[in-house]
N, C-alpha and C positions, 0 to 999 in steps of 0.2 A: 503493499500499498504506499502511496506515495500523498500524505495529506495536503500539502500544498498544491500539487497540481490536480487534484484531484482523481485519482487512477487507482481503480480496483483492478490489480492485472496480477496473477500469480508468476508470470515471466519478467516481470519488470525489472527487476535486481538478478544479480547473477550472484548469490550469496555462496553457493558451493565453489564457485571458481574465486571466487574472493578470499573465503577462508580453507579452501583445499578439504573440503568437509564435504560430505553428501547429505543433502537437505531432503529425505526422502519421507516425512512421516506421511502416513495415510490421515483420510478423514479420522477414521477410528484410533489411529494412533496419537494422534492430536486432543481429542476428546478425551482419551485415557491418562493423558498428561495433563489434565486440568487445563485444556484449550478452551478458549472462551468463545461462546455462545451467544451473538445478541439478537434480539428481538426488535421488532417495529420499525425498519426500514420499508417507507415506502420505493417500490421499484417499476420503473416503465420500461418495457420491453420496445424497443424499437425492430420492426420487420419490414423486410422488403422482399417481395416476390415471393411470401410464404415462409420467409426463413428468418430467425431474429438473427441479429446482426452486431446490435449491442445493446446494454441496459444502462440506464442511469439510475443512481440511486440518490434520493434525499436523506442526508447525513443527518443523525441526531444532535450534532454539537451546536451550530450555529451558523451563520453566512459566511463567517471567517476562515471556514476550511472548505477544501474543494474549492471549486468554480461558484462562486456564490451558492454555497452549501449544497451542491452536488456534486457527485462522482461519477464516472462512467467506469463500468465493471466489464472486464473480459470474461468471454466463456471459460475460460480455465478456473477464475476466480470462482465463478457461480458454481461452477461443479465441483471444487474444491473446499469452497466456505460457506455456501447457503445448505441448508439442510432441510428447510420447509417453506412452503408459500403458499398464500390464500389466494386464489384466482376468480375472478369473477364467472359465474357459470355460463353466462352469456356470451364471452367468447371463447370456450372450448368447441374442440372439433366435436363432430357427432360420435365419433367412435371412444372420446373423453368421457361425454356425456352420459353414455350408454353404462361407462363403468360405475357411475355414482351410485346405480339400484344394487349393485352386486355388493356382498358382505365384505368389509375393510380387510387388507393384509395389514399383518406387522411386518414391520422392515427395523433393523437397528439402525440408529440415529445417521450412521456412516453410509448406507447401504445407496447407492447412487441411482439404480434403476429406476424409481421413480421420479425422479429429479430428470432423468435423461428422458422420461418418458413426456416430461411437459414443456424443457427446456433446450431439447437437442439442436446444437446447430448445425448437425451432420444432415 
């Protein structure tokens, strides 16, 4: 994260190269070591030709951080650091709407599958 630039990108810094150490904790590993999970950020997705291309995040600090209080988030950051989302029903695809009547599935917090279904950039 670069607070001044307003960028959330897991590839923004090469920490492994800078320190000569591997930085490869999984989402599960980070949570197991007391990794922070924060709630309550408004996220707006920008879609071009039915594909998500970037996300704008309203930060919870103030307009002094990021670009007037907003960050741009990469797909890598989303996949590695976002663990849940609330999405308006009317913007879901018919396939996803159909799953709402099915019994819920319980996943560990680090499981990427539900997020990939909703936010995949591929």
